[in-house]
C-alpha positions as CSV (number, residue, x, y, z in Angstrom):
1,M,15.6,65.3,19.3
2,A,13.5,63.6,16.8
3,T,12.3,60.3,17.7
4,S,11.7,58.7,14.2
5,I,14.1,56.0,13.2
6,G,14.1,55.5,9.5
7,V,16.8,53.3,8.4
8,D,14.7,51.9,5.1
9,R,14.8,48.5,3.7
10,A,12.9,47.1,1.1
11,P,9.3,45.9,2.2
12,G,9.5,42.5,3.3
13,A,13.5,42.4,3.5
14,Y,13.5,42.2,7.2
15,A,12.5,39.4,9.6
16,P,12.8,40.0,13.3
17,P,14.6,37.3,15.4
18,T,12.4,34.1,15.8
19,S,13.6,33.6,19.5
20,T,14.0,36.8,21.7
21,D,13.7,38.0,25.1
22,G,12.0,41.3,24.4
23,A,10.9,42.2,28.0
24,H,12.5,45.7,28.1
25,R,11.3,46.4,24.3
26,A,7.9,45.8,25.4
27,R,8.2,47.7,28.6
28,A,9.5,50.8,26.7
29,A,6.9,50.4,23.8
30,E,4.3,50.4,26.8
31,W,5.5,53.7,28.6
32,T,6.0,55.4,25.2
33,E,2.4,54.8,24.4
34,Q,1.3,55.8,28.2
35,V,3.3,58.9,28.1
36,H,2.2,59.9,24.6
37,D,-1.5,59.7,25.4
38,D,-0.8,61.4,28.9
39,I,1.1,64.4,27.1
40,T,-1.7,64.8,24.6
41,A,-4.4,64.9,27.4
42,L,-2.3,67.5,29.2
43,F,-1.8,69.9,26.2
44,T,-5.4,69.4,25.4
45,A,-6.5,70.7,28.4
46,L,-4.0,73.3,28.7
47,D,-4.8,74.8,25.3
48,G,-8.5,75.2,26.2
49,G,-10.1,75.0,22.9
50,G,-7.9,73.3,20.2
51,A,-7.8,69.7,19.4
52,F,-5.0,67.4,17.9
53,G,-5.4,65.7,14.9
54,E,-3.9,62.1,14.6
55,E,-2.0,60.3,11.7
56,R,-0.9,56.7,11.9
57,W,2.0,55.5,9.8
58,E,3.9,52.2,9.3
59,R,7.6,52.1,8.7
60,A,8.5,49.8,5.6
61,G,11.5,48.2,7.6
62,G,9.1,47.6,10.7
63,G,7.1,49.0,13.2
64,G,5.6,52.6,12.8
65,G,4.1,55.6,14.9
66,V,1.3,57.8,15.7
67,S,1.7,61.7,14.9
68,R,-0.6,64.1,16.7
69,L,-0.7,67.8,15.6
70,M,-2.6,71.0,17.1
71,I,-2.7,74.0,14.7
72,D,-4.1,77.2,15.8
73,G,-5.3,76.2,18.9
74,A,-6.6,78.8,21.8
75,T,-3.3,78.9,23.4
76,F,-0.9,77.0,21.4
77,E,0.1,78.1,17.7
78,K,1.4,74.8,17.0
79,A,1.8,71.7,19.4
80,G,3.4,68.3,18.0
81,V,3.1,65.2,20.2
82,N,4.7,62.2,18.3
83,R,5.4,58.5,19.3
84,S,7.2,55.8,17.2
85,T,8.3,52.3,18.2
86,V,10.3,51.0,15.0
87,H,12.6,47.9,14.5
88,G,14.6,46.5,11.8
89,L,18.4,45.9,10.7
90,L,20.8,49.1,11.3
91,P,23.8,49.2,9.0
92,V,27.2,49.7,10.2
93,E,27.5,53.4,9.6
94,A,24.1,54.0,11.2
95,Q,25.3,52.2,14.4
96,R,28.4,54.3,14.4
97,R,26.2,57.7,14.1
98,L,24.1,56.5,16.8
99,G,27.2,56.2,19.3
100,A,26.7,52.3,19.7
101,R,29.7,50.5,21.2
102,D,31.6,47.5,19.8
103,V,30.3,48.1,16.4
104,G,31.2,45.0,14.3
105,P,31.5,44.4,10.6
106,D,27.7,43.7,9.8
107,A,24.4,45.2,10.4
108,V,22.3,44.2,13.6
109,H,18.8,44.3,14.6
110,F,17.7,47.3,16.3
111,F,14.6,48.5,18.5
112,A,13.6,52.1,19.3
113,S,10.7,53.6,21.0
114,G,10.3,57.1,22.1
115,V,8.1,60.2,22.5
116,S,9.0,63.6,21.1
117,V,7.0,66.8,21.9
118,V,7.5,70.5,20.7
119,V,5.0,73.0,21.7
120,H,5.1,76.8,20.2
121,P,2.6,78.9,22.0
122,R,0.8,81.7,20.6
123,S,1.5,84.3,23.4
124,P,5.3,85.5,23.3
125,R,4.8,85.6,27.1
126,I,4.6,81.8,27.3
127,P,8.1,80.1,26.3
128,T,8.4,77.0,23.9
129,V,9.1,73.8,25.4
130,H,10.7,70.6,23.8
131,L,10.6,66.9,25.4
132,N,12.1,63.9,24.2
133,V,12.4,60.3,25.9
134,R,13.5,57.4,24.0
135,Y,14.8,53.6,24.4
136,F,17.3,52.0,21.9
137,E,18.5,48.5,21.8
138,L,20.8,46.5,19.4
139,Y,20.5,42.8,19.5
140,D,21.5,39.7,17.5
141,V,19.8,37.3,15.6
142,D,18.9,35.3,18.6
143,G,17.5,38.4,20.5
144,T,20.3,38.7,22.8
145,P,20.9,42.4,23.4
146,L,24.4,43.7,22.4
147,D,23.8,47.3,23.4
148,R,21.0,49.4,24.9
149,W,20.7,53.0,26.3
150,F,18.2,55.7,27.3
151,G,17.9,59.1,26.3
152,G,16.1,62.3,26.5
153,G,15.3,65.4,28.3
154,T,13.1,68.7,28.1
155,D,14.2,72.2,27.7
156,L,12.7,75.6,27.6
157,T,13.0,78.4,25.1
158,P,11.5,81.6,26.7
159,M,10.5,84.6,24.2
160,H,10.4,87.2,26.8
161,P,12.8,87.8,29.7
162,E,11.1,85.9,32.7
163,P,13.5,84.6,35.1
164,A,10.9,83.2,37.4
165,D,9.8,80.9,34.7
166,A,13.3,79.7,34.2
167,R,13.7,79.2,38.1
168,H,10.5,77.1,38.2
169,F,11.4,74.9,35.3
170,H,14.7,74.2,36.7
171,R,13.3,73.5,40.3
172,A,10.6,71.3,39.0
173,L,13.1,69.2,37.1
174,A,15.7,69.0,39.9
175,G,13.0,67.4,42.1
176,I,12.0,64.8,39.6
177,C,15.7,64.0,39.1
178,D,16.5,63.9,42.6
179,D,13.8,61.0,43.3
180,F,16.2,58.8,41.1
181,H,19.9,60.0,42.0
182,P,21.3,63.2,43.3
183,S,24.1,63.2,40.4
184,F,21.2,63.4,37.8
185,H,19.8,67.0,37.6
186,P,23.5,68.7,38.0
187,R,24.9,66.4,35.3
188,F,22.1,66.3,32.8
189,K,21.6,70.1,33.4
190,A,25.2,70.8,32.4
191,W,24.9,68.5,29.3
192,C,21.8,70.3,28.2
193,D,23.5,73.7,28.7
194,E,26.4,72.5,26.4
195,Y,24.2,70.8,24.0
196,F,21.7,73.3,23.0
197,R,23.9,75.9,21.5
198,N,24.1,77.7,18.0
199,R,27.8,77.1,17.4
200,H,27.6,79.1,14.3
201,R,26.4,82.2,16.2
202,G,29.3,82.0,18.5
203,G,27.7,79.5,21.0
204,E,24.4,81.5,21.7
205,R,22.0,79.2,23.5
206,R,18.9,78.3,22.1
207,G,17.2,78.8,25.4
208,I,17.6,78.5,29.3
209,G,17.9,74.8,29.3
210,G,16.7,72.0,31.5
211,I,18.3,68.5,31.2
212,F,19.3,66.3,28.5
213,Y,21.1,63.0,28.5
214,D,22.0,60.2,26.1
215,H,23.5,56.8,26.0
216,L,22.5,56.1,29.8
217,R,23.1,52.3,29.8
218,P,21.7,50.2,32.7
219,D,24.4,49.3,35.6
220,E,27.0,51.2,33.6
221,D,26.0,54.7,34.5
222,E,28.1,56.4,37.3
223,S,24.9,56.5,39.2
224,G,24.7,52.7,39.4
225,A,20.9,52.9,38.0
226,D,19.6,49.7,36.9
227,V,17.3,48.9,34.0
228,E,14.2,49.3,36.0
229,T,15.1,52.6,37.4
230,L,15.9,53.9,33.9
231,H,12.6,52.9,32.7
232,A,10.7,54.5,35.4
233,F,13.0,58.0,35.1
234,A,12.0,57.9,31.3
235,G,8.2,57.9,32.4
236,A,9.0,60.6,34.9
237,V,10.8,62.8,32.6
238,G,8.0,62.2,29.9
239,R,5.5,63.4,32.5
240,S,7.4,66.1,33.9
241,L,5.7,68.8,32.0
242,V,2.9,68.6,34.3
243,R,5.0,70.3,37.1
244,A,7.7,72.0,35.2
245,Y,5.6,73.8,32.5
246,A,2.0,73.7,33.1
247,P,2.0,76.2,35.7
248,I,4.1,78.5,33.6
249,V,1.3,78.4,30.8
250,E,-1.5,79.2,33.4
251,R,0.7,82.0,34.9
252,R,1.2,83.9,31.7
253,R,-1.7,83.1,29.1
254,D,-3.6,86.1,30.0
255,E,-0.9,88.4,30.0
256,P,-0.9,91.3,27.5
257,W,1.4,91.5,24.6
258,G,1.9,93.5,21.4
259,D,4.0,93.8,18.0
260,A,7.3,94.2,19.9
261,E,7.0,91.2,21.9
262,R,5.7,89.1,18.8
263,A,8.9,90.4,16.9
264,L,11.2,89.1,19.6
265,Q,9.1,85.8,19.6
266,L,9.6,85.3,15.9
267,E,13.4,86.2,15.8
268,R,13.8,83.7,18.8
269,R,12.0,81.1,16.8
270,G,14.0,81.8,13.9
271,R,17.2,80.8,16.0
272,Y,15.2,77.7,17.2
273,V,15.0,76.7,13.5
274,E,18.4,77.2,13.0
275,F,19.5,74.7,16.0
276,N,17.2,72.0,14.8
277,L,18.2,72.2,11.3
278,L,22.2,72.7,11.7
279,H,23.1,70.9,14.9
280,D,20.4,68.7,16.2
281,R,21.4,65.2,16.1
282,G,17.9,63.6,16.0
283,T,17.1,65.7,13.0
284,L,20.2,65.4,11.3
285,F,19.9,61.4,11.7
286,G,16.3,61.3,10.5
287,L,17.0,63.1,7.2
288,Q,20.1,61.2,6.7
289,T,18.1,58.1,7.0
290,N,14.9,58.5,5.1
291,A,12.8,58.8,8.1
292,R,9.3,60.3,8.0
293,V,10.1,63.8,7.1
294,D,7.1,65.2,8.6
295,S,7.9,63.6,11.9
296,V,11.4,64.8,11.8
297,L,10.5,68.5,11.2
298,M,7.6,68.6,13.5
299,S,9.6,70.8,15.9
300,L,9.8,73.7,13.3
301,P,7.3,76.7,14.4
302,P,4.6,77.9,12.1
303,L,6.1,81.2,11.8
304,A,9.7,82.7,12.3
305,A,11.9,85.7,11.4
306,W,15.2,86.9,10.8
307,P,15.5,90.6,11.4
308,P,18.4,92.6,10.1
309,P,21.6,92.2,12.2
310,G,22.7,94.6,14.7
311,G,21.5,93.1,18.2
312,H,19.2,94.7,20.6
313,P,19.7,98.0,22.5
314,A,21.1,97.9,26.1
315,G,18.4,97.5,28.5
316,S,15.7,96.3,26.1
317,A,13.7,92.8,26.3
318,G,15.7,91.5,23.6
319,A,19.0,92.4,25.3
320,R,17.7,91.2,28.5
321,L,16.6,88.0,27.3
322,T,20.0,87.3,25.4
323,A,21.6,87.7,28.5
324,M,19.2,85.3,30.6
325,L,20.0,82.7,28.0
326,E,23.5,82.4,29.6
327,P,23.9,79.2,32.0
328,R,23.6,79.8,35.7
329,D,22.4,78.2,38.6
330,W,18.8,78.6,38.5
331,L,18.3,76.5,41.7
332,A,19.8,79.5,43.8
333,P,17.9,82.3,45.3
334,A,20.1,84.9,43.3
335,A,19.1,83.3,40.1
336,D,16.2,85.7,39.8
337,G,18.7,88.6,39.2
């Protein structure tokens, strides 16, 4: 999901509270910047040749962000690593769309900070990966929090049927989640499986899932996690690709591929585009609220294709990949099929 929040106000129309206890906002802004730098360093090293360009931007209503983009790298055809920390006034309807609780009749102050990552490898043998972590807070004129929550997750979109990659990804995420609470991985995996579906295509999954969570409120979640635990969890998820994704890149980067693998990759990218434009809540919210469009659409691949309908022959790589997308227990030994 996109992290850019774009509820625009006229320049100078917003004045932040003069008295505020912003400790958790400051904490979120700090790990947002650190995670952003860590992920940039990770993908620069993994690419082995490409470099990120950087663009800094300001939001008229308050705050801003940093967008980093690698195009035509040695390993990655496109890699986007964005961060934003923004604040301002949030209208009532926007509060409802975000899922805020106890929405009143008036606009309230908001703060949002997070990182969003989408990486499209050149080789069809390497899966596409997405990651997002964010903190959102609503507060009154005195700075007193009215509502606050964490959200995020990461998911894998394979372009070639490699069950071992799915197993590795899920096992790495399970290990990270288990460091915080035993309920996190099973709950957030199921949430991810349900969320990343192309409903207009009969519920076809975008990929093999991962973890996804939203509106994770301190001391109110069934895990009992407090705000310090959830800040730490956000940072751990933000750095999870070192364990969950980097070994897959290293294992697959030199495997041969040809036109058939490339065609299947472009087809699956087309499905990726469909989900992000039709169903992704962050993308829709950003486009509906005048966010920075380039940041909102950063997730789209440089190339995609929509082949004629008809499906894939039984036993083909495309048929095996489609079957692999169905949710299952990737932690079980039989998951390799």
